[in-house]
MARPA-612058 format. One line per 8 residues: for each residue x, y, z of C-alpha. Coordinates in steps of 0.001 Angstrom, whole numbers, plus 524288, in hexadecimal, padded with zeros to 5 digits. Each point is the difference from the previous one (the first is absolute). Example, Ala and Ser with C-alpha at 12.3 -4.5 7.8 and 13.67 -1.06 7.14 Angstrom:
REM MARPA-612058
8300C/7EE6C/81E78 | 8055A/80D70/7FD6C
***
This chain:
REM MARPA-612058
F91E8/4DE45/90711 | 7FF59/7FA6D/80CAA | 7F5A5/80204/809E8 | 80267/80C0D/80722 | 801BB/7F960/80E2D | 80E24/804DB/80568 | 80CAD/80563/7FEAE | 80D6E/7F8D5/803A4
80BC2/8075E/801CD | 80D61/7FBC9/8089A | 7F79B/7F45C/80585 | 7F3D7/8077D/8050C | 7F413/7FE39/7FA09 | 7F63B/80C66/7FED6 | 7F0F6/7FD94/7FE6A | 7F891/808E4/7F61D
7F274/801DD/805A0 | 7F532/8025D/7F6CA | 7FA65/80C98/80520 | 7F1BE/7FF53/800C5 | 800A0/7F3E0/7F7B7 | 80579/8065F/7F440 | 80A17/7F6FB/7F86B | 80379/80BC0/7F639
7FE71/80FA5/80096 | 7F323/7FE90/7F673 | 7F8A5/7F6A7/807C7 | 7F3E9/804A1/80803 | 800B4/7FE27/80EAE | 7F984/7F379/807F9 | 7FC03/7F831/7F524 | 7FD2B/7F14A/803E4
806CE/7FA19/7F3D4 | 80D1D/8080C/80234 | 8004C/7FC75/80FED | 7FD0F/7F1FE/7FCFE | 809B2/7FF62/7F53A | 80B7C/805DC/80A82 | 7FAB1/7F6A7/80961 | 80171/7F473/7F7D9
80E59/803E5/7FB0A | 8051C/80238/80DBC | 8009D/80F07/7FFCA | 7FD77/80964/80B75 | 7F49C/809B0/7FDA7 | 7F876/80932/80791 | 7F1C5/804B2/800C0 | 7FAD3/80AEF/80896
7F311/7FD71/80864 | 7F68C/80A60/804D0 | 7F409/7FD7D/80951 | 7F3BE/7FEF4/7F84A | 7F248/80227/805A4 | 7FC34/7F116/803E7 | 80C5E/80007/80940 | 80924/7F9E2/7F583
80B76/80443/7F759 | 7FF45/803D3/7F1E8 | 80C6D/7FE7F/7F76F | 800BD/80E48/7FD93 | 80A86/80A00/80378 | 7F739/80C20/801A0 | 7F5BD/8049D/80AAE | 7F7E4/8042F/7F4EA
7FAB2/7F896/7F52C | 800F9/8094B/7F3F7 | 80DEE/7FFE3/7FB37 | 800EA/7F140/7FFE8 | 7F31D/7FAB6/7FC95 | 7F2EB/802F1/7F99A | 7F9C6/803C0/80C25 | 7FE86/80BE3/808A1
80116/8020F/80EDA | 808D6/7FBD3/809FE | 802E8/7F0D5/80179 | 7FC8F/7FFA1/80E8C | 7F204/8049B/7FC58 | 7FE08/7F628/7F514 | 7FAF5/7F112/80284 | 80677/7F452/7FB85
7F646/7FD7B/7F57D | 8015D/80D2E/7F9AB | 80ECB/7FEEE/8001A | 7FF93/7F45B/7F7C9 | 7F71A/80538/7F5D9 | 80B45/80B04/7FE74 | 809CA/7FF41/7F54B | 80D2C/8036B/80142
805AD/80AFF/7F6CB | 80D2C/7FF2D/7F92A | 80BE4/80968/80172 | 7F7F3/80909/7F5DA | 7F442/7FF6B/8085D | 7F85D/7F6E2/7F665 | 7F825/7F71F/8059F | 80435/7F189/7FFC2
7F8C2/7F3C0/7FEEE | 80504/7FBD7/80C39 | 7F79D/802EE/80D0B | 80579/80429/80CF0 | 803C8/7F407/8081B | 7FD78/7FF5B/81033 | 80B11/7F9A3/80732 | 7F838/7F335/8011A
7FD3E/7FF55/7F16B | 80F56/800B7/7FD6C | 802D5/7F58C/80AFC | 7F5ED/7F7D2/7F82E | 80629/800B2/7F460 | 80D30/7FE06/805ED | 7F9D4/7F330/80715 | 7FBB0/7FB55/7F383
80BF0/8019B/7F8A0 | 80C0B/7FC54/80BD7 | 80BE9/80A78/7FF26 | 80CEB/7FC6A/7FD6E | 807F3/7FB49/80BF3 | 807CE/80D5D/7FDE4 | 7F534/80925/7FDBA | 7FCB7/80A97/80A58
7F37D/8086C/80017 | 8015B/80D8B/80799 | 7F32F/80494/803D0 | 803C1/80E7E/803E1 | 7F4C8/8044C/809BC | 7FDEE/80EBB/7FC90 | 7F7E2/801AB/80D1A | 80304/80238/80DB2
7FBD1/7FA55/80C5A | 7F53E/808F5/801A7 | 7F929/7FBE2/7F4C9 | 7FFB8/7F030/8047A | 7F542/7FA02/80766 | 7FE2F/7F370/804ED | 7F74E/7FB2A/7F3CA | 8091A/8051A/7F654
80C3B/7F945/80791 | 7F6DF/7F3B1/7FF71 | 7FD59/80124/7F12D | 80DA4/80262/7FC90 | 8056E/7F2BD/8075B | 7F4EB/7F8CE/7F834 | 8031D/804FE/7F51F | 80F8C/7FE5F/7FDF6
7FE42/7F13C/80798 | 8019B/7F88D/7F50B | 80BDA/8053F/7FB2C | 8065A/806DE/80C49 | 80E06/7FA4A/7FD50 | 80118/8069E/7F480 | 7FDCE/80E20/80461 | 805DD/80A47/807F4
7F92C/80B8E/805DC | 80615/80D9A/8006C | 7FC76/80CEE/80305 | 80364/80CB0/805AE | 7F81B/7FD10/80D16 | 80584/7F585/8069B | 7F614/7FDD2/80AA1 | 7F5F5/7FF00/7F57E
808D4/7F5C8/7F8B1 | 80238/7F980/80E46 | 7F17B/7FED0/8022A | 7FDAE/7FAB9/7F2B3 | 80AF0/7F5AE/800DB | 7FC00/7FA95/80BF7 | 7F401/7FB21/7FA55 | 8082E/7F92F/7F5A4
80B42/7F820/805C0 | 806A8/7FC01/7F3C5 | 7FEF0/80D3D/7FA4F | 80DB7/807BC/7FEBF | 800AC/80E28/802AA | 808B1/80B5D/7FC3B | 80139/80EB8/80435 | 800F7/80C17/7F9D6
804D6/80AE5/80711 | 80028/80A7D/7F39D | 7F51F/808A6/800BC | 7FD91/80EA8/7FD4E | 80B18/80927/8005D | 80A40/7F542/8035E | 80AB8/8025A/7F69E | 7FF4C/80E59/800E4
8014F/7FDF7/80F43 | 80BFA/7F687/7FE2F | 80630/80891/7F708 | 7FE9A/80AD0/80AEA | 804B3/7F9EA/80AF3 | 80814/7F39A/7F97E | 7FCDE/7F7FF/80AAD | 7FDC2/7F3D3/7F8E9
804DF/7F6CC/80AE7 | 7F4ED/80383/809BA | 7F6C0/8001B/7F3B3 | 801DF/7F278/7FDAC | 802E8/7FB23/80F74 | 7F18E/80571/80201 | 7F97E/7F909/7F65F | 80760/7F202/80440
7FC3C/8039B/80D14 | 7F207/80259/7FC33 | 7FEF4/7F412/7F755 | 8081D/7F554/806FA | 7F7F5/7F464/7F86E | 800A1/80476/7F3B4 | 806E1/7F83E/7F430 | 80154/80C34/7F751
80109/80EBC/8023E | 7FBD5/80654/7F3AD | 8092C/80D8E/7FCCC | 7FE63/80A84/7F668 | 80AEC/7FE28/7F71A | 8031F/80E4C/801A3 | 8012B/7FE99/80E77 | 8080C/7F53D/7FDE4
80AC6/805F4/7F601 | 80007/80CFF/807C5 | 80428/7F794/80C8F | 80A14/7FAD7/7F80F | 804D0/80DD7/7FA26 | 801C3/80325/80EC3 | 808B3/7F4EF/8037E | 7F47D/7F7C4/8074A
7FDBB/7F2C7/7F941 | 7F032/7FF10/8038B | 7FE99/7F275/7F92B | 80B80/7FA1D/8084F | 7F9CD/804BD/80C31 | 7F484/7F8C7/7FD0A | 807EB/7F3DC/7FBAB | 80514/7FFB3/80C82
7F31C/7FFEE/806D8 | 7FE1F/7F3B5/7F91B | 7F5DC/80652/7F746 | 7FF30/80194/7EFE3 | 7FE31/80E88/7F9A1 | 7F62B/8017C/7F529 | 803F7/80DC8/7F830 | 7F426/80736/7FAB5
7FC72/803C8/7F4E1 | 806FC/80111/7F386 | 7F38F/8051E/7F8D3 | 80811/80170/7F2BC | 80C43/7FADD/7F983 | 809BB/8098A/7FB4E | 80DDC/803FF/8018C | 7FE7F/805FD/80F32
7F756/7F588/80504 | 80A78/7F55A/7F9AD | 80B80/80703/80645 | 7F6BF/80063/80BFD | 7FC20/7F18B/80190 | 80E98/7FC96/7FCAC | 8032E/8052D/80BAF | 7F53E/7F93E/806AC
80632/7F42B/7FADF | 80D2D/802A6/803F4 | 7FAA4/80326/80DAB | 7FA3E/7F0AD/7FF1E | 7F128/80497/80186 | 7F63F/7F492/80058 | 7F4E8/80486/7F77D | 7FDE7/80C85/7F79C
7F1D4/8048D/7FD7D | 7FDD9/802EB/7F197 | 7F560/80357/7F6EF | 806A6/7FAC3/7F479 | 807C8/7F401/804E7 | 8002E/7FA59/7F1B8 | 80645/80CF9/7FB06 | 808F8/800EB/80C13
80527/7F2B0/7FE61 | 8024C/801A7/7F28B | 8087C/80BE7/80194 | 807D0/7FA8B/80BE5 | 80411/7F3F5/7F61A | 805C7/80A8E/7F4FA
***
């Protein structure tokens, strides 16, 4: 089969983002080999960042180590050298040969194997502004410098994203306004226009707005085209996350494609591409 990079419908290209570095559902998360493959092919791929004990970032999703790695305790309290000795776990919790990567480790790999010109690596920053100090910002900028033009930094705290981005002029930025009970709240108020207007006002310099796919579809059912509103502002939309491929999610994805979404985050790009090709 073709590599799962994007879907084209009605003259519009929608990228399939490899969530946490996965090409297919059975893949473990955050392995260097898959991330390098994605970037070599020209894919959109995402990894998460949390701050570790030496004022840098680890390629992990959780603030605690137990679920994703063979370590214990908080990432924030763990030294870089210790993190590098930990092994990642697979989807069933079994330890893998692959070890935890730090941000500079991943950027070094990418610098050695230059990405395709179409490739885009999303760094999803899981912390907030209060977690940042000058040394962490300085280390972030130094880590990404060799490959900054192939990266986009995203997160839910736009002040934190802006602080990091200001130290890295080549870095693209994105914003995710979906948090907590956003979907429940919006279904109650149905004020989707205000929600997206506030997001655009908060992040005027963003290239991409990251929206939970159910919020986009709920707005659509209520008669408001959230994707169209973002496009009118000159920005792009990523709809996240299609975790599994089944009849329900295929129907949802087809509607997102009709709405001209620019990118879909999925844990199974290969399976989703194959299902949409049938």
